[in-house]
C-alpha positions in Angstrom: 91.5 55.3 -162.1 89.5 58.3 -163.3 91.4 61.2 -164.7 89.9 64.6 -165.0 91.0 66.9 -167.8 90.1 70.6 -168.0 87.4 69.7 -170.5 85.8 67.0 -168.4 85.9 69.3 -165.3 84.1 72.0 -167.4 81.5 69.5 -168.5 80.9 68.3 -165.0 80.5 71.8 -163.7 78.0 72.5 -166.5 76.0 69.4 -165.5 76.0 70.4 -161.9 74.8 73.9 -162.8 72.0 72.5 -164.8 70.9 70.3 -162.0 70.8 73.3 -159.6 68.4 75.1 -162.0 65.4 73.0 -161.1 62.0 74.1 -162.3 60.9 75.0 -158.8 60.0 78.5 -159.9 57.7 78.6 -162.9 57.0 82.4 -163.0 53.8 83.6 -164.5 52.0 86.9 -164.6 48.8 87.2 -162.6 46.3 90.0 -161.9 44.1 89.9 -158.8 40.5 90.3 -159.9 39.0 93.8 -160.0 42.4 95.4 -159.6 45.0 97.1 -161.9 47.9 95.3 -160.2 50.1 92.8 -162.1 52.7 90.7 -160.6 54.7 87.5 -161.1 54.0 84.3 -159.0 56.3 81.3 -159.2 53.5 78.8 -159.4 49.8 78.5 -160.3 48.0 80.3 -157.5 45.1 79.1 -155.4 42.3 81.7 -154.8 40.5 82.4 -151.6 38.2 85.0 -150.2 37.1 85.7 -146.6 35.7 88.5 -144.5 38.1 89.8 -141.9 37.9 92.6 -139.3 40.2 95.2 -140.7 40.1 98.9 -139.7 37.1 98.4 -137.4 34.8 96.9 -140.0 34.1 93.6 -141.7 36.2 93.7 -144.9 36.2 91.3 -147.8 39.8 90.0 -148.4 40.7 88.3 -151.7 43.9 86.3 -151.9 46.0 84.6 -154.5 48.8 82.4 -153.2 51.0 79.4 -153.9 54.0 77.4 -152.6 57.2 76.9 -154.6 60.8 76.1 -153.8 60.1 75.9 -150.1 58.5 79.3 -149.9 55.0 80.7 -149.8 54.0 83.6 -152.0 50.7 85.5 -151.6 48.9 88.7 -152.6 45.9 89.9 -150.6 43.5 92.7 -151.6 41.0 94.5 -149.4 38.8 97.4 -150.4 38.0 99.7 -147.5 35.7 101.9 -149.5 37.4 105.2 -148.5 40.9 106.2 -149.7 41.3 108.3 -146.5 41.3 105.1 -144.5 44.1 103.5 -146.5 47.1 104.7 -144.4 45.8 103.8 -141.0 44.4 100.4 -142.1 47.7 99.5 -143.9 49.6 100.3 -140.8 47.3 98.1 -138.7 47.5 95.3 -141.3 51.3 95.4 -141.1 51.3 95.3 -137.3 48.8 92.4 -137.2 50.9 90.4 -139.7 54.1 91.0 -137.7 52.4 90.1 -134.4 50.9 87.0 -135.9 54.4 85.7 -137.0 55.9 86.8 -133.6 58.4 88.9 -135.4 61.2 90.1 -133.2 61.3 93.9 -133.2 65.0 94.0 -133.8 64.6 91.8 -136.9 62.4 94.2 -138.8 64.3 95.9 -141.6 62.7 98.3 -144.2 63.6 97.6 -147.9 63.2 99.9 -150.9 60.4 99.3 -153.3 58.9 101.4 -156.2 55.8 100.2 -158.0 55.3 101.6 -161.5 51.9 103.1 -162.0 51.2 103.5 -158.2 49.3 106.6 -157.2 51.6 109.1 -155.4 50.6 110.1 -151.9 50.7 107.0 -149.8 54.1 105.5 -149.2 54.9 101.9 -150.3 56.2 100.0 -147.3 58.4 96.9 -147.7 59.7 95.0 -144.7 61.8 92.1 -144.0 61.4 90.3 -140.6 62.2 87.1 -138.8 59.6 85.3 -136.8 57.9 82.0 -136.2 55.3 79.9 -138.1 52.3 78.6 -136.2 54.1 75.4 -135.5 57.0 77.3 -133.9 59.5 76.8 -136.9 61.6 79.8 -137.7 60.4 81.8 -140.8 61.8 84.8 -142.7 59.3 87.1 -144.4 59.3 90.0 -146.8 56.1 91.9 -147.3 55.0 95.0 -149.1 52.0 97.1 -148.1 50.5 99.7 -150.5 47.2 101.2 -151.7 45.6 102.2 -155.0 42.6 104.4 -154.1 40.5 102.5 -151.6 42.1 99.1 -152.5 44.8 98.0 -150.1 47.4 95.4 -151.0 49.7 93.0 -149.0 52.2 91.1 -151.1 54.2 88.7 -149.0 56.7 85.9 -149.2 57.5 83.4 -146.3 60.4 80.9 -146.3 62.8 79.4 -143.8 65.4 81.5 -145.7 64.6 83.9 -148.5 66.9 83.8 -151.5 67.6 87.4 -152.6 67.2 86.7 -156.3 63.8 85.1 -155.8 62.6 88.0 -153.6 63.9 90.5 -156.2 62.0 88.7 -159.0 58.8 88.6 -157.0 58.8 92.2 -155.7 60.2 93.9 -158.7 57.4 92.4 -160.8 54.8 94.6 -159.1 53.2 97.2 -161.4 49.9 98.9 -162.0 48.4 99.2 -165.5 
């Protein structure tokens, strides 16, 4: 018959806690090319670039992204050439993303976000929403939209359920140098 003493219970609890701390998130600092933005990603990012219709014109979109711990993390950068176009194009980008994930209007919730070194003038928008992946599976997202001059940024996280501490690490790492 096994007997548990306070010491063996403490050791068992410590072992279980260590097992829960899996290396699913290996945070590293990254900087999208040709930007002053720094952020943490929990895995080695893949890079992609494509031309998309954004703001009524063909726009080059550069992306860094990776999957870790059941979540997708990405940062996308587009340069619209004219800082005056930043606000309307960011609003359009946000609407397109929410429509693409079929986000329920009642599920959209604004969240606070400050980015050190960001230029004042344009607000930083961070939203949480519930929607669907392309395969119909439920997905939760948090995304931030902001600009630095004519460069527009979308920083996004998708997961079946977003762990608050992971989202906090991700979004609080955003800073301009």
